C-alpha positions in Angstrom: 0.0 0.0 0.0 1.4 3.4 -1.0 1.3 6.4 1.3 -1.4 8.0 -0.7 -3.5 4.8 -0.6 -2.9 4.6 3.2 -4.2 8.1 3.7 -7.3 7.5 1.6 -8.0 4.3 3.6 -7.4 6.0 6.9 -9.8 8.8 6.0 -12.4 6.4 4.8 -12.2 4.2 7.9 -12.5 7.3 10.2 -15.6 8.5 8.4 -17.2 5.1 8.4 -16.5 4.4 12.1 -17.8 7.9 13.0 -21.0 7.1 11.2 -21.4 3.8 13.0 -20.7 5.5 16.4 -23.4 8.1 15.6 -25.9 5.5 14.6 -25.3 3.4 17.8 -24.8 6.0 20.5 -27.0 8.9 19.3 -29.7 7.3 17.1 -29.7 3.9 18.9 -29.9 2.3 15.4 -26.8 0.2 15.0 -26.0 -0.9 11.4 -22.9 -3.1 12.0 -22.0 -5.9 14.5 -19.6 -5.4 17.3 -17.2 -7.8 15.7 -17.2 -6.0 12.4 -16.7 -2.6 14.1 -13.8 -3.9 16.1 -12.2 -5.4 13.0 -12.4 -2.0 11.2 -11.0 -0.2 14.3 -8.1 -2.7 14.4 -7.4 -2.0 10.7 -7.4 1.7 11.4 -5.1 1.3 14.4 -2.6 -0.7 12.4 -2.6 1.8 9.5 -2.1 4.7 11.9 0.7 2.9 13.6 2.4 2.5 10.2 1.6 6.0 9.0 1.4 8.2 12.2 1.6 11.4 10.1 -2.0 10.7 8.9 -3.6 10.3 12.3 -6.6 12.7 12.5 -7.6 14.5 15.7 -11.2 13.2 15.2 -10.0 9.6 14.6 -12.0 7.0 16.7 -8.7 5.7 17.9 -8.1 9.1 19.8 -11.0 8.6 22.1 -8.8 6.9 24.7 -5.5 8.2 23.5 -4.6 10.7 26.3 -2.0 10.1 29.0 -3.1 10.1 32.7 -3.5 13.7 33.9 -1.7 14.9 37.0 -4.1 17.8 37.3 -6.9 19.4 35.3 -6.0 23.0 34.0 -8.4 25.7 34.9 -10.1 27.4 31.9 -12.1 30.6 31.7 -15.5 30.2 30.1 -16.1 32.3 26.9 -19.7 32.7 28.0 -20.5 32.6 31.8 -21.9 29.1 32.7 -24.7 30.1 35.1 -27.0 27.8 37.0 -30.7 27.8 37.0 -32.9 29.1 39.8 -34.9 26.2 41.4 -38.5 26.0 42.3 -40.3 23.3 44.3 -43.9 24.4 43.8 -46.2 24.9 40.8 -47.1 28.3 42.2 -43.5 29.4 41.6 -43.8 28.3 38.0 -46.9 30.4 37.6 -45.1 33.4 39.1 -42.2 32.9 36.7 -44.6 32.9 33.8 -46.3 36.1 35.0 -42.9 37.8 35.3 -41.9 36.8 31.8 -45.2 38.0 30.3 -45.0 41.3 32.2 -41.4 42.0 30.9 -42.0 41.1 27.3 -45.5 42.5 27.2 -47.3 39.5 25.6 -47.8 35.8 25.7 -45.0 33.5 24.8 -44.2 29.8 24.3 -41.8 27.8 26.4 -39.6 24.7 25.8 -39.9 22.1 28.5 -37.0 19.7 29.0 -35.9 17.0 31.4 -33.5 18.1 34.2 -30.8 15.5 34.1 -29.1 14.6 37.4 -25.5 14.7 36.4 -22.5 17.0 35.8 -22.7 20.1 33.7 -20.3 20.4 30.8 -19.4 22.8 28.0 -18.1 21.5 24.7 -16.2 23.6 22.1 -15.8 22.7 18.5 -13.5 24.4 15.9 -14.0 23.5 12.2 -16.2 20.7 13.4 -13.6 19.1 15.7 -14.0 18.8 19.5 -11.3 20.9 20.9 -12.2 21.4 24.6 -14.6 20.2 27.3 -14.8 22.2 30.5 -16.8 21.6 33.7 -19.0 24.4 35.1 -16.7 25.1 38.1 -17.8 28.4 39.6 -19.6 29.5 36.4 -16.7 31.8 35.4 -14.1 29.1 35.1 -14.0 25.4 35.2 -11.7 22.4 34.8 -10.5 21.2 31.3 -11.5 17.5 31.2 -11.2 17.2 27.4 -9.3 13.9 27.3 -11.8 12.2 29.6 -14.9 13.6 27.7 -13.5 12.2 24.5 -14.1 8.7 25.9 -17.8 9.3 26.0 -19.1 7.8 22.8 -22.3 9.7 22.6 -20.2 12.9 22.3 -18.9 13.2 18.7 -15.3 14.0 18.1 -16.3 15.6 14.7 -19.6 17.2 13.7 -21.6 16.4 10.6 -23.2 18.6 7.9 -23.2 22.4 7.8 -21.8 23.2 11.2 -20.4 26.7 11.9 -16.6 27.3 12.1 -16.8 27.8 15.8 -19.4 26.3 18.0 -20.1 25.8 21.7 -22.8 23.7 23.4 -23.7 22.9 27.0 -25.2 19.8 28.5 -25.0 17.1 31.2 -22.8 14.1 31.6 -24.5 11.3 33.5 -24.2 7.7 34.3 -27.0 5.3 33.3 -28.6 3.4 36.2 -27.5 0.0 34.8 -23.9 1.1 34.6 -24.1 2.6 38.1 -25.4 -0.7 39.5 -22.6 -2.6 37.7 -20.0 -0.2 39.0 -21.2 -0.5 42.6 -21.2 -4.3 42.4 -17.6 -4.1 41.2 -16.6 -1.7 43.9 -18.1 -3.8 46.6 -16.3 -6.9 45.2 -12.9 -5.2 45.5 -13.6 -3.6 48.9 -14.4 0.0 47.9 -17.3 1.9 49.3 -20.2 2.1 46.8 -21.2 5.4 45.3 -24.3 6.9 46.9 -26.0 7.8 43.6 -25.3 8.0 39.8 -24.7 11.7 40.0 -21.7 11.2 42.4 -20.5 8.3 40.3 -20.5 10.4 37.1 -18.7 13.3 38.8 -16.1 11.1 40.3 -15.6 9.3 37.0 -15.1 12.5 35.0 -12.3 13.6 37.4 -10.3 10.4 37.2 -6.7 10.9 36.1 -6.6 8.1 33.5 -8.8 8.4 30.4 -8.6 4.6 30.0 -10.3 4.2 33.4 -12.9 6.8 32.5 -13.7 4.9 29.3 -14.7 1.8 31.4 -17.4 3.8 33.2 -19.6 4.0 30.1 -20.8 7.6 30.8 -23.5 9.2 28.6 -24.4 12.8 27.8 -27.4 14.9 26.7 -26.8 18.4 25.3 -29.4 21.2 25.8 -28.1 24.8 25.4 -26.1 26.9 22.8 -24.8 30.1 24.4 -24.4 32.0 21.2 -26.4 32.9 18.0 -26.6 30.6 15.1 -27.2 32.0 11.6 -30.9 32.0 10.7 -32.1 30.4 14.0 -34.6 32.4 16.1 -35.7 29.9 18.7 -34.1 27.7 21.3 -36.0 24.7 20.0 -34.8 25.1 16.5 -31.2 25.7 17.7 -31.3 22.3 19.4 -32.8 20.6 16.3 -30.1 22.1 14.2 -27.4 20.8 16.7 -29.0 17.4 16.4 -28.5 17.4 12.7 -24.8 18.0 13.3 -24.6 14.6 15.2 -25.0 15.9 18.7 -27.2 14.0 21.2 -30.3 16.0 21.9 -33.2 14.6 23.9 -36.4 13.6 22.0 -38.3 14.3 25.2 -38.4 18.1 24.9 -41.7 19.8 24.1 -43.0 23.2 23.2 -45.6 24.4 25.7 -47.8 27.4 24.9 -49.4 28.0 28.3 -49.2 27.1 32.0 -51.7 24.2 31.6 -49.4 22.5 29.1 -46.4 23.1 31.3 -48.2 21.5 34.2 -49.2 18.5 32.1 -45.6 18.0 31.0 -44.4 18.2 34.7 -47.0 15.7 35.9 -46.3 13.3 33.0 -42.6 13.1 33.8 -43.0 13.0 37.5 -44.7 9.7 36.9 -42.7 8.6 33.8 -39.2 9.3 35.2 -39.1 5.8 36.8 -39.1 4.3 33.4 -36.1 6.2 32.1 -32.7 4.4 32.1 -31.1 7.4 33.8 -32.0 9.8 36.7 -33.7 13.1 36.3 -34.6 15.3 39.3 -37.0 17.8 37.7 -38.1 19.8 34.6 -36.5 22.8 33.0 -38.7 25.5 31.5 -37.1 27.9 29.0 -38.5 30.8 27.0 -38.3 29.6 23.4 -37.7 32.9 21.5 -34.0 33.8 21.5 -34.7 37.6 21.2 -37.0 37.3 24.2 -34.2 35.6 26.1 -32.0 38.5 25.4 -34.7 41.0 26.5 -35.2 39.1 29.8 -31.4 38.9 30.3 -29.8 37.6 33.5 -29.3 38.1 37.2 -25.8 37.8 38.7 -26.3 34.0 39.0 -29.2 32.9 36.9 -30.9 33.5 33.5 -34.3 35.3 33.9 -35.7 33.3 30.9 -35.4 29.9 32.5 -36.4 28.1 35.7 -36.0 24.5 37.0 -38.9 22.8 38.7 -37.4 20.1 41.0 -39.4 17.0 41.8 -40.0 16.5 45.5 -38.0 13.6 46.9 -40.3 11.9 49.5 -39.1 13.1 52.9 -40.1 12.1 56.4 -39.2 13.3 59.9 -38.2 10.8 62.5 -36.0 10.4 65.6 -32.3 9.4 65.5 -32.0 6.9 68.4 -28.4 5.7 68.1 -25.5 5.1 65.7 -23.9 1.7 65.0 -20.5 1.2 63.3 -20.4 -1.7 60.9 -17.1 -3.3 59.8 -16.8 -4.8 56.3 -14.5 -7.5 55.1 -11.9 -4.9 54.0 -12.0 -3.2 57.5 -13.9 -0.2 56.3 -16.1 1.4 59.1 -19.6 2.5 58.0 -21.7 4.5 60.5 -25.4 3.5 60.4 -28.1 5.5 62.0 -30.8 3.6 63.9 -34.1 5.5 63.4 -37.5 5.3 65.0 -39.4 3.3 62.4 -41.1 5.5 59.8 -42.9 4.8 56.5 -41.1 6.2 53.5 -41.8 5.5 49.8 -43.9 2.5 50.7 -41.5 0.8 53.0 -40.7 1.0 56.7 -37.3 2.6 57.3 -35.4 1.8 60.5 -31.8 2.5 59.4 -30.0 4.9 57.2 -26.3 5.1 56.1 -24.3 8.0 57.5 -21.4 7.1 55.1 -18.4 8.4 57.0 -17.1 10.9 59.6 -17.1 13.8 57.2 -20.9 13.4 56.5 -21.7 13.2 60.2 -19.7 16.4 60.8 -21.3 18.1 57.8 -24.8 17.3 58.9 -23.9 18.0 62.6 -26.3 15.2 63.5 -26.6 14.3 67.2 -28.2 11.4 69.1 -31.8 12.3 69.9 -32.1 14.7 67.0 -35.3 14.8 64.9 -33.9 14.2 61.4 -35.2 14.4 57.8 -34.8 11.2 55.8 -35.1 10.9 52.0 -35.0 8.1 49.5 -35.4 10.0 46.3 -32.8 8.8 43.8 -30.7 7.2 46.4 -30.2 3.5 46.7 -30.7 3.4 50.4 -32.4 6.0 52.7 -30.2 8.8 53.9 -30.4 11.6 56.4 -30.4 14.9 54.6 -30.8 17.4 57.5 -31.7 18.1 61.1 -34.8 19.8 62.5 -32.8 22.1 64.8 -36.0 23.4 66.4 -36.6 20.0 68.0 -33.0 19.4 69.1 -33.0 18.2 72.8 -31.2 20.4 75.3 -27.6 19.2 76.0 -27.3 17.1 72.8 -23.6 16.6 72.1 -21.9 16.4 68.7 -21.2 12.8 67.6 -17.5 11.8 68.2 -16.5 9.3 65.5 -15.0 6.2 67.1 -11.2 5.9 67.1 -11.1 2.1 67.8 -12.7 -0.9 66.1 -15.9 -1.7 68.0 -15.2 -5.4 67.5 -11.5 -5.9 68.3 -10.4 -2.6 69.8 -7.7 -1.9 67.3 -7.0 1.8 66.7 -8.6 2.9 63.4 -6.6 4.4 60.5 -7.6 6.8 57.8 -5.5 6.9 54.6 -4.8 10.2 53.0 -7.4 11.0 50.3 -9.9 8.4 51.6 -13.2 9.2 53.3 -13.5 6.0 55.3 -11.8 4.9 58.5 -10.4 1.3 58.5 -9.6 -1.3 61.1 -6.1 -2.5 60.1 -6.4 -5.8 62.1 -7.5 -7.7 58.9 -6.5 -11.2 60.1 -8.0 -11.4 63.6 -10.9 -8.9 63.6 -14.0 -11.1 63.7 -16.2 -9.3 61.2 -13.3 -9.0 58.7 -12.5 -12.8 59.1 -16.2 -13.7 58.6 -16.4 -11.3 55.7 -13.4 -12.8 54.0 -14.7 -16.4 54.5 -18.1 -15.4 53.1 -16.4 -13.8 50.1 -14.2 -16.9 49.6 -17.2 -19.3 49.4 -19.4 -16.9 47.3 -20.8 -17.9 43.9 -18.3 -15.9 41.8 -15.4 -17.1 43.9 -15.1 -20.7 45.1 -18.8 -21.3 44.8 -19.2 -23.4 48.0 -23.0 -22.8 48.1 -23.6 -25.4 50.7 -21.9 -23.1 53.2 -24.3 -20.1 52.8 -27.1 -18.8 55.1 -25.2 -18.2 58.3 -23.2 -21.4 58.4 -19.9 -19.6 58.1 -20.7 -17.6 61.2 -21.6 -20.8 63.0 -18.3 -22.5 62.1 -16.4 -19.4 63.2 -18.3 -19.1 66.5 -17.4 -22.8 67.2 -13.7 -22.1 66.6 -13.5 -24.4 63.6 -12.4 -21.8 61.0 -10.3 -18.7 61.4 -9.1 -18.3 57.8 -10.0 -19.7 54.4 -7.5 -22.5 54.6 -9.2 -23.9 57.7 -12.2 -24.8 55.6 -10.2 -27.6 53.9 -9.3 -29.1 57.3 -13.0 -29.7 58.1 -14.3 -33.2 58.4 -17.8 -34.7 58.5 -17.2 -35.7 62.2 -16.1 -32.2 63.1 -19.3 -30.5 61.9 -22.0 -33.1 62.2 -24.4 -32.2 65.0 -23.5 -28.5 65.3 -26.6 -26.3 66.1 -27.4 -22.6 66.4 -30.6 -20.7 67.1 -31.0 -17.2 65.6 -33.4 -15.3 67.8 -36.6 -13.8 66.3 -36.9 -10.1 65.7 -39.6 -7.8 64.4 -39.1 -8.9 60.7 -38.0 -12.5 61.0 -39.1 -15.6 62.9 -36.7 -17.6 65.1 -34.4 -19.7 62.9 -32.6 -23.0 63.7 -29.5 -23.9 61.9 -28.2 -27.5 62.4 -25.6 -29.7 60.6 -27.5 -33.0 60.2 -26.3 -35.9 58.0 -27.2 -34.4 54.6 -26.1 -30.9 55.4 -22.7 -31.9 56.8 -22.1 -34.3 53.9 -23.0 -31.5 51.4 -20.6 -29.1 53.0 -17.7 -31.5 52.9 -18.6 -32.4 49.3 -18.9 -28.7 48.3 -15.5 -27.9 49.8 -13.9 -30.8 48.0 -15.5 -29.8 44.7 -14.1 -26.2 45.1 -10.6 -27.6 44.5 -11.4 -27.7 40.8 -12.3 -24.0 40.6 -10.1 -22.3 38.0 -7.1 -20.3 39.1 -8.4 -16.8 38.2 -11.3 -17.3 40.6 -8.9 -18.5 43.3 -7.1 -15.2 43.0 -10.4 -13.3 43.3 -11.5 -15.5 46.2 -8.5 -15.0 48.5 -9.6 -11.4 48.9 -6.8 -9.0 47.9 -8.2 -5.5 48.2 -9.0 -3.9 44.8 -8.7 -7.2 43.0 -12.1 -8.0 41.5 -13.1 -10.6 38.9 -11.7 -8.8 35.9 -8.4 -7.9 37.5 -8.0 -11.5 38.8 -8.3 -12.8 35.2 -5.7 -10.3 34.0 -3.3 -11.3 36.8 -3.9 -15.0 36.1 -3.4 -14.6 32.3 -0.1 -12.7 32.8 1.6 -14.6 35.7 0.2 -18.0 34.9 0.6 -19.4 38.5 0.4 -18.2 42.1 4.2 -18.5 42.8 4.9 -16.0 40.0 2.2 -13.7 41.3 3.5 -13.8 44.9 7.0 -13.0 43.8 6.0 -10.3 41.3 7.7 -6.9 41.7 5.8 -3.6 41.7 7.2 -2.8 38.2 6.1 -6.2 36.9 2.6 -5.7 38.2 2.0 -2.2 36.8 3.2 -3.5 33.4 0.0 -5.7 33.2 -2.9 -4.3 31.3 -5.4 -2.4 33.6 -3.2 -2.9 36.7 -2.4 0.6 38.2 -0.3 1.6 41.1 -3.1 1.2 43.7 -3.8 -2.4 42.7 -0.1 -3.3 42.4 0.6 -1.9 45.9 -2.3 -3.8 47.4 -1.1 -7.1 45.8 2.5 -6.5 47.1 1.2 -5.7 50.7 -1.0 -8.8 50.7 1.8 -11.2 49.9 4.3 -9.5 52.2 2.4 -11.0 55.1 3.7 -14.4 56.2 0.2 -15.4 57.4 -1.1 -15.0 53.8 1.7 -17.0 52.3 1.1 -19.7 54.8 -2.6 -19.8 53.8 -1.7 -20.1 50.1 0.7 -23.0 50.9 -2.1 -24.8 52.8 -4.6 -24.3 50.0 -2.0 -25.5 47.5 -1.4 -28.6 49.6 -5.1 -29.3 49.6 -5.2 -29.3 45.8 -6.7 -25.9 45.2 -5.8 -24.7 41.6 -2.8 -22.5 41.8 -1.9 -22.2 38.1 -3.7 -21.4 34.9 -5.1 -24.4 33.1 -3.9 -24.9 29.5 -6.6 -24.5 26.9 -6.6 -25.7 23.3 -5.8 -22.9 21.0 -8.1 -24.3 18.4 -11.1 -23.6 20.6 -10.0 -20.1 21.8 -11.6 -18.1 18.9 -14.7 -20.1 18.1 -17.0 -17.5 19.7 -14.8 -14.5 18.9 -16.9 -11.4 18.4 -20.0 -12.9 20.1 -21.4 -11.5 23.3 -23.7 -13.5 25.6 -26.2 -12.8 28.5 -26.6 -15.9 30.6 -29.9 -16.3 32.5 -31.7 -19.1 34.3 -30.8 -22.5 35.7 -29.0 -25.1 33.5 -29.1 -28.9 33.4 -25.5 -29.8 32.7 -23.5 -26.8 33.9 -23.6 -24.2 36.6 -23.9 -20.6 35.4 -20.3 -19.9 36.2 -19.2 -23.0 34.2 -21.3 -21.7 31.2 -19.6 -18.3 31.5 -16.2 -19.9 31.6 -16.9 -21.9 28.5 -18.0 -18.7 26.7 -14.7 -17.0 27.6 -12.6 -20.1 26.9 -14.0 -20.2 23.3 -13.3 -16.5 22.8 -16.8 -15.1 23.6 -17.7 -12.3 26.0 -20.1 -12.2 28.9 -22.2 -9.2 29.5 -24.6 -8.4 32.4 -27.5 -6.8 30.5 -29.3 -7.2 27.2 -28.8 -4.6 24.5 -29.0 -4.4 20.7 -25.3 -5.4 20.7 -25.9 -8.7 22.5 -25.3 -11.7 20.2 -27.3 -14.3 22.1 -29.2 -14.8 25.3 -28.3 -18.2 26.7 -31.4 -19.2 28.7 -32.0 -21.9 31.2 -35.0 -22.8 33.3 -36.6 -20.0 35.2 -35.3 -17.3 33.0 -36.5 -13.9 34.1 -39.6 -12.7 32.1 -38.2 -9.2 31.8 -35.0 -10.4 30.1 -37.0 -12.6 27.8 -39.3 -9.7 26.9 -36.4 -7.4 26.3 -34.5 -9.9 24.1 -37.6 -10.5 22.0 -38.2 -6.8 21.6 -34.6 -6.2 20.4 -34.6 -9.3 18.2 -31.7 -10.9 20.2 -31.7 -14.7 19.6 -32.5 -16.8 22.7 -30.7 -20.1 22.7 -30.8 -23.2 25.0 -28.0 -25.0 26.8 -28.2 -27.8 24.2 -27.9 -25.3 21.3 -24.9 -23.7 23.1 -23.2 -27.0 23.5 -23.7 -27.7 19.8 -22.1 -24.3 19.0 -18.9 -25.1 20.8 -18.6 -28.7 19.8 -19.7 -28.5 16.1 -18.9 -24.9 15.3 -22.6 -24.5 14.4 -22.8 -20.8 15.0 -25.6 -18.9 13.3 
């Protein structure tokens, strides 16, 4: 291929891949398979590597091309980035309409839009190329997060059509609920505190230093305001429609409303309908549609006079804070939990609410005996949002966060840059030991399901297990006949746990069977902080066996794909402890898999380019075994169904919602038998 031919091909691939990105992420109408897209992207990467002088700034390969940032430069906004004034009542919306009509002297029409619960962003394009992305900051200046924003595939790197030479547009970066839930599951697996809500998760993600890590978060964006004039455009609605024609993601849910009644109807519809959106909104934005009228109405020092936000009311109740408990997780993180006088909130009785950490307690200035306001809103769990100071009892003292572990008495530590306090006594603190044991036997780890439902705590309380290696020393005779009674409470009846013949036999059998669990899951199971399922697979693939991993240097660890300094440091610290090395040797002596099993190369690519969602119960394999087979043959497991899913592999009791979604999107649903045929006879549709 000549240089001229290479340039022509690079340009053609850039244009084609941009079109496919637009169709998938903006229009939600994909016209190419994941596999075909990836092959074209690989071809483009190879050509750009050979002819770097032809790399375009809008090339799809440049989405995750930036180096980790030490800091984010501060940039002054060309146009002030003001916030909207908020209202919480329909009367205030009527007053806003009256002020508008009085100022401009006649009736007007409004554009109503969803108020996204995310992070405001300003995007600048020059000659159609994305050149800068800046956060709101203080409204006058914000942080330059361009490299991170480039990873968001719904934001085009290059505009389409008849765009102006210079162009700026504002919008909101958000995290879809499904991605938020996936991220929190992953954080809990590696011992990190979960994010409180998608808004916090989006904000935290956008300020990460490494764009490659940001790309994994699957952020999304909606754009909703152009701060300057466009030639021939006289209304806000038409301006956004024009921006949409340039490939920008503009919501289809905005509407023109010509009077208060229509505004009220729009608000009421979305107050009910917001539960069905795949992302969070916290209200409605009402804007004067005419751009000349917007200029006439002008601005206050902080807000535009031509727009207002109506915020939905999060259901809030008042109740008494009776006490605060401190819970210890398997990683030693201390979580303060408020014990409340039971109160009905959003259809459920709330007795407890997370207080997150010492900073939140100090910020709220919450005290024992206080009457507090509790909300559920968009939060995953109830939270205390404020205190009714008028009802504060005389003599109530500020809460002093504990300085020692409530279980083992060890002085707590707090690492620089972290919000949580930790108990460092990881090997003898009872909740941490039990948490590590429960993690070790969990479905995604060693899958010793016969040991669930409180049995680990029972074995620990009887002094039979103090670390994961002790499980493999258990015998039928040691556990047969053990009993425990869990007292009744307001929600649950009294429960008896006893190790009779069948239970004891199943436990010993389950422990024995776990010796066959593959090496990557063993790495995940031993509970190294920050090492989740994905990282465990990367470590296993690179180091091949446990001995190599235990002896790996910091430099060797950070050279592995997706292994950063934090993970590398955690792995080093884990294996520096003699107690942990002794546990590994005991597990090894019991036959637990300590090296990567060899797989036939001929099978590795059979399902290449295919993605699967596994659902239900199977006859011949466990769900984890099914997933391992998919990956062994080159396929990919995903947690949720989308138009990009190749197959849904369904067993008995498949969830009806998944079935309905697969059918709606036209995703093939295959059985276990059909899957076995695919990997044995290469019969892949």
